[in-house]
C-alpha positions, 0 to 999 in steps of 0.5 A: 850100272851093276855087274849083272846088267853089264853081263846081260848087255854083253850077252845081248850085244854078242847075240846081235853080232852073231845074228848080223854075221849069220844074216850076212853069210846067208845073203852072201851065200844066196848072192854069190851062189848064182856066180860061184860054187865050192866043191871038194876034190875027191880023186887024184885024176887031175894030179900029175905025180910029183916025184912018182907019187901025187901027194897033196899034203907034201906038195900043196901049192903046185899047179896040180889039183890034188885030192882034198883040195877045195876048189872054187868054181865059176859058173860060165856059158859053156860057149865061153870056155877055153878049149885050147889044150893044153892051156884049156879050162879045167871044168866041173861036170856031171857024168853023162852016163850016171844019174844026177846024184853021182859026184861031179868030175873035175877034168881039163877040156881036150877039145869041143865041138858043136852038134845040132846047135849043142856044144860038147866037150872031150875031157881028161884028168891031167894025171890020167894015162896014157899021156900026161898034161901038158907034154903031149898032144891029145890022142884017141888014148884019152880016157874021155874018148872011151868013157864019154863017147857013149850012145851018139858019141857026143861026149859031155854036153854043155848043159852038164857043165857046172863051171870052170875051176878058178882057184884051189885051196889046198888041204881044207877039203880033207876036213870034209873027206875025213868026216865023210869017212868017219861019221862018228867023228862028226857026232863027237864034234857036234857034241863038243859044239853043244857043250861049248854053247852050253858053257858060253850061253846057258851057264851064265844065265843060270849064274845070273839067276842065282845071283839075282836070288842072292841079291833079292835075299840081301835086300829083303 
């Protein structure tokens, strides 16, 4: 088998592998999307200060959830969430006072209760004043009692809860935060990817065609 044929076979095999990987990712995303979701932490409300300042870059593997962490969220029935503060679940939910496009909030459950057959939660960021988790018992100073006790005073309804946090991956989310803050950088990365694709896939095709022409001339 000639050199040109080997190159074509290698490229075709590479395309097949890429296609299989792509389809696998899509299938996994669809299958796992109904059970798990992923989000980037965009604030420090869950961060208990380390030595006076919460620095997720300097303290990546503490139990604290830092800004820039990537968190894995498990979808659960709100009735099965643990409300036993301070060992309660950390949940991701939508602000009941904002529209659906607002960034979801990551807080720990302080307590839960049922009104008219519906479950509601009071929550707090571990790092939010006046009292830091887990040193003190909940009080009326918790931000959730003033922020989320709106309208009928029922707090966060269960249907606005996306799920509970089961894992945090430090640092990874900073990629998203940096790209969001610097749209031009995203364009640069996109351009680099396009150039790499051209080098990897288009240039070899051009070279093969040129080689074919030279081969044909040699045998003509």
